[in-house]
C-alpha positions as CSV (number, residue, x, y, z in Angstrom):
1,M,3.1,3.7,-6.6
2,K,1.1,6.5,-6.4
3,L,2.0,9.6,-8.3
4,S,2.1,13.1,-6.3
5,D,0.5,15.9,-8.1
6,F,3.7,17.7,-8.4
7,D,5.0,14.2,-10.0
8,R,1.8,14.0,-13.0
9,R,2.7,18.1,-13.7
10,L,6.2,17.2,-14.4
11,I,5.2,14.0,-16.3
12,E,2.3,16.2,-18.2
13,A,5.1,18.7,-18.7
14,T,7.4,16.8,-20.3
15,Q,6.3,13.7,-21.9
16,S,6.8,15.1,-25.0
17,G,9.8,16.0,-24.7
18,L,12.0,18.3,-22.4
19,P,12.0,22.3,-24.1
20,L,15.2,22.1,-26.7
21,V,17.2,25.0,-24.3
22,P,20.3,25.4,-23.0
23,R,18.9,24.7,-19.5
24,P,16.0,22.6,-19.7
25,Y,15.1,21.3,-16.3
26,E,14.9,25.4,-15.4
27,A,12.5,26.1,-18.0
28,V,10.7,23.1,-17.0
29,G,10.8,24.5,-13.4
30,A,9.8,28.0,-14.4
31,M,6.3,26.3,-16.0
32,L,5.9,24.4,-12.4
33,G,6.7,27.3,-10.5
34,V,9.9,25.5,-8.9
35,S,13.5,25.5,-9.4
36,G,15.3,23.2,-12.0
37,E,17.4,21.8,-9.4
38,A,13.9,20.6,-7.7
39,V,12.9,19.2,-11.4
40,R,16.8,17.4,-11.5
41,E,16.9,16.1,-8.4
42,R,12.8,14.7,-8.7
43,F,14.0,12.5,-11.9
44,A,17.0,11.7,-10.3
45,Q,14.5,9.9,-7.6
46,M,12.0,8.8,-10.3
47,L,15.2,6.8,-12.0
48,R,16.2,5.1,-8.9
49,D,12.6,4.4,-7.8
50,G,11.9,3.0,-11.2
51,L,8.8,5.5,-12.1
52,V,10.9,6.6,-14.9
53,R,13.2,4.2,-17.1
54,R,15.5,6.7,-19.0
55,I,16.1,10.4,-19.9
56,G,17.4,10.9,-23.2
57,A,17.5,12.2,-26.8
58,V,15.0,10.1,-29.2
59,P,16.3,10.7,-33.0
60,N,14.0,10.4,-35.8
61,H,16.0,7.5,-37.7
62,Y,14.0,8.4,-41.0
63,R,15.0,11.7,-40.7
64,L,18.5,10.8,-40.3
65,G,18.6,8.6,-43.3
66,Y,18.5,5.5,-41.6
67,T,14.8,4.4,-43.8
68,A,15.4,0.5,-43.8
69,N,14.1,-0.9,-40.2
70,G,13.5,-4.4,-39.9
71,M,12.6,-6.6,-36.9
72,T,14.8,-9.3,-36.6
73,V,13.4,-12.3,-34.7
74,W,15.0,-15.3,-33.8
75,D,14.2,-18.7,-32.3
76,V,17.1,-19.0,-29.7
77,D,17.6,-21.9,-27.3
78,D,15.8,-20.5,-23.8
79,A,18.7,-21.6,-21.6
80,R,20.8,-18.8,-23.3
81,V,18.3,-16.3,-24.7
82,D,18.8,-13.8,-21.9
83,A,22.6,-13.9,-21.8
84,L,22.6,-13.5,-25.7
85,G,20.0,-10.8,-26.0
86,E,22.0,-8.5,-23.7
87,R,25.0,-8.9,-26.3
88,V,22.9,-8.1,-29.1
89,G,20.8,-5.3,-27.6
90,A,24.7,-3.8,-27.4
91,L,25.2,-4.3,-31.0
92,P,25.2,-0.9,-32.8
93,G,22.5,-0.2,-35.1
94,V,20.3,-2.1,-32.5
95,S,17.6,0.2,-31.0
96,H,15.9,-2.2,-28.7
97,C,16.4,-6.0,-28.1
98,Y,13.8,-8.1,-25.7
99,R,12.8,-11.5,-25.1
100,R,9.1,-12.9,-26.0
101,P,7.1,-16.0,-25.6
102,R,6.8,-18.0,-28.5
103,A,3.7,-19.0,-30.2
104,L,4.2,-22.5,-30.9
105,P,3.5,-24.2,-33.5
106,R,3.3,-21.0,-35.7
107,W,5.8,-18.3,-34.6
108,P,9.0,-20.2,-33.1
109,Y,10.9,-16.5,-32.2
110,N,11.4,-15.6,-28.9
111,L,13.9,-12.8,-29.3
112,Y,13.5,-9.6,-31.2
113,A,16.0,-7.0,-32.1
114,M,14.9,-3.9,-34.2
115,V,17.6,-3.2,-36.6
116,H,17.9,0.1,-38.4
117,G,20.2,0.7,-41.9
118,R,20.2,3.4,-44.3
119,T,19.6,0.1,-47.3
120,R,18.1,-3.3,-46.8
121,D,21.6,-4.8,-47.3
122,A,22.9,-2.6,-44.7
123,V,20.2,-4.4,-42.5
124,E,20.7,-7.9,-43.9
125,A,24.3,-7.4,-42.7
126,Q,23.4,-6.1,-39.4
127,R,21.6,-9.5,-38.9
128,L,24.5,-11.7,-40.5
129,R,26.5,-10.2,-37.6
130,I,23.5,-11.0,-34.9
131,R,23.2,-14.5,-36.4
132,A,27.1,-15.0,-35.9
133,L,26.6,-14.1,-32.6
134,L,24.0,-15.8,-31.9
135,G,26.1,-19.3,-32.8
136,D,24.4,-22.7,-32.5
137,A,22.1,-21.3,-29.6
138,C,20.4,-20.1,-33.1
139,R,17.9,-22.2,-34.7
140,G,16.0,-20.0,-37.1
141,D,15.5,-16.3,-37.9
142,E,13.1,-13.5,-40.2
143,V,12.9,-10.0,-40.7
144,L,10.0,-8.2,-40.7
145,Y,10.8,-4.4,-42.5
146,S,8.8,-1.6,-41.7
147,S,6.8,0.1,-44.0
148,A,5.0,2.6,-41.7
149,I,5.2,4.6,-39.1
150,L,2.7,4.4,-36.5
151,K,3.7,5.4,-33.1
152,K,6.9,7.1,-31.9
153,T,5.9,8.3,-28.3
154,G,5.8,7.1,-25.1
155,L,3.2,6.6,-22.8
156,R,1.2,9.8,-22.2
157,I,-0.7,10.2,-18.9
158,K,-4.1,12.1,-19.4
159,E,-4.1,15.8,-18.6
160,G,-5.9,17.4,-15.9
């Protein structure tokens, strides 16, 4: 899908976030020389078309005190991984969950779920809840704890 000039300008104006003001679409519209309603309508169409996945707040979990963050990785029966992954992704404390291909023989894991907690004990408790949910479809797991924040942004398109 080719971006129109307006789409490109809209994405560039908002890719670092919406303005933190009472009427953010109006503020973006003012920057672009259009109404706030035009901004809202175009974002709604971009969402329907799949050009934009979501519009929402992205809290900084570290600043909120959630400093024990672990990527849990799971070896789940391939016939059940999609349905179970949906359930894992809906759990509180899981910010994202996705399926990836295995890299056998060294890496048997096909389901990944990022878990956030204030302590490693809290992450471990969440891991045990996920393990119980997966039941006999799970053959193994590990937790890979974060040691640094490397990226906290989405895709950026080149300005200009």
